[in-house]
N, C-alpha and C positions, 0 to 999 in steps of 0.2 A: 299713390305712386304709379307711374305709367308702365305700360307693358315694355319688356325688354326683348328686343328682337334677337333671335338666335341664328348663328351661322355654323353649320356642322356641329351642332350640339354645344356650342359655346356662345356666351353673350358677346356684346361688342367690345367688352374689356378683356376678352380672352379667357375668362373663367369658365369652367365646365358648368353644365346645367345643374347637376346635383353636387354641390361642393363637398358635402359630407362623405358621399361615396368615393369621390375622387381622392379626398384626403386619406380615407381609410386604405384605399388601394395603394397609394404611394407610400404610406407608412408601412404596410405589410411588405412591399417590395424592398424597402430600405432595411427592415428588420431581417428579412430572409437573406439579403446580401451580407449583412453583419454576422448572422449566425453561420453562414457558409464560410466566411473568412476567419472566424474565431478559432483559436487554438483551445481545445478542451483541456481542463485542468483537474487534478486530483490531489487531495491532501490526506495523509494517513498519520494518525497518532499511534506510535508503536510503544507498547507498554510491557511486552513480554520478552524474556531473554532465554527461554529454553529452546532446545533444538527443534521441536515440533512447531512452536509458535514463531520461530524465526523465518520459516518458509513463506507464510501468507503475505507479509508486507513486501518482501523482495520479489516474489513472483508477480504480485499485482503491479508493483511499481515498474518492473522491467517490461511487463506486457504492455502497460499503458504508454510507457516511454517509446516502445517499439512502434506504437500506433501514432506517434507524434504528439502525445499529450505532454503537458507541463506538469511534472510530478514533484511533490514535496513530502518528505518524511520527517516527522518530528519524533525523536527518540527521547523517551522520558522514563524515569524509574528503571525497572529491570531491563526494559528495552534498550537502554543506553549501552548495555554490554555488547550489543550487536555492532557497535561502532569501534570496538577495541581492535587493536592490531591482530591479536591472536584469538581465533574463534575455536581452537581445538578443544577447549574445555566445555563447550556447549553440551548439555545433557538433557535427557528426557526421562520423566518419571511416570509410569502407568498408575502409580498409587493415587487412589481417589479419582481416577479418570476412566470410568467404565467404557467410554466410547472409543478408547484407544485399543486397536487390535494388536495382540502379541503374536507375531508370526515367526516361524523358524526360517532363517535366511539360507539354510543349507538343506541338502537332500533333494529327493525327487519333487516334481511339481505338486503332487497331491499332498505331500508333507508340508510344503511351503504355503499351501492354501488353507491350512488349518489355523483357526483362531484359537490361541491358547487362553483358557480361562484360569487365571491364577488368583487365589483369594488375597484380599488386602492384608490379612494377618501374615501371610507368607511373604508378600512383597515388603512389608514394613519391618520384618525381623531377620531376613536373610541378608547378611553383610554383602555389599557390592552388587545388590540387585539392580539399582539404577544404572550402574556402570555396564552391567550385562545388557539391560534393556536398550541403552544407548548404542552399544556395539551392534546389537541385533538390528536396530532401526537403520543405522548407517549402512550396514551390509545389505539390507533389503533395498534401500534406496539405490545403492550402486548396482545391484542386480537388475533393477527396473530402469536404469539409465537416467536417474534423477540427478541433476547437478548438485554438488555440495554448496553449502551456504556461501563459502568464500567466492565461488564462481558467480553466483547470483548477485552478490554484492558488487563484485567487480563489473558485471554487466550493467548494473544500475549506475555506477560511477562513469563508465564509458558513454552511457546514453544521457549523461548530465542530469540525472535525478538529484534533486537538492537534498542533501543530508543535513538536517538541523538538529543540534543537540540541546538538551535542556540544561541550562547552566545551574539551576537550582539542584538538580539531581547530582551533578558533579560535586557541588559543594556539600550536599547532604551526605553522600557516601565517602567523601574525602578522596575522590579520584583525582588523578593528574591528567591534564589535557594531553600531555605527551604519550599517554597510554592509548590514545585513539588514533584512527587513521587520519592522515593530513587532509583528506578530501572533504572533511566536515565543513560545510559552507558557513555555518554560523553557530554561535553559542548564545542562546537567548532564553528568555522566560516564556511562559505560556501566553502572557499578554501580547508579546511581540509576534507570536505565531497565529493567534486567533484571527487577525485580519486576512491572513492568507487562506485560512479555512473558510471564512465568510465569502470570499470571492470565488472559491473553487466550485466546479460543477459537481464534483463527487467528494464527499468527506467520509472517512472511515476511521473507526477506533478499533485497534487490534491489541 
């Protein structure tokens, strides 16, 4: 094959001298443009329905949505209770949860900073202990200026976070769809939500 004359680094057909490097450069440029224009996405599987476990999914979802992310929450099993109209019955139990600090929400600052160590035997045998722990946590959160679950959920709704409910769980526990907020986007099974998880940049299980 004869020599190919080059003009300004290109052959007579207009192709670059090193076609592999040229192709890689153009590919990287297209990929970077695509990534820059892509909307990040996050999917969260929500399985817990207690007061303490209700905060992580709504805080993460509202934060991501505020950054412009596309967010989907799939509520299944006990997590589905977080889609009910009334959230006033959410409770927290320190029983079997040594990582949970018990703090007094009243009194001077030094009293409120004390972590109360309460034996499991006492927690499990004192009537109304969980109700007391729930009241203390709610009061502590108000003292710290933390928004209640209802406000966090409403913020997610306003920022168009997709609330997806597990139809199997509804059937399993005999719940009625009318018990839940109307903003639920869909009632599907796990198989219908998995493709959303697969395409998400971030996937979480809470």
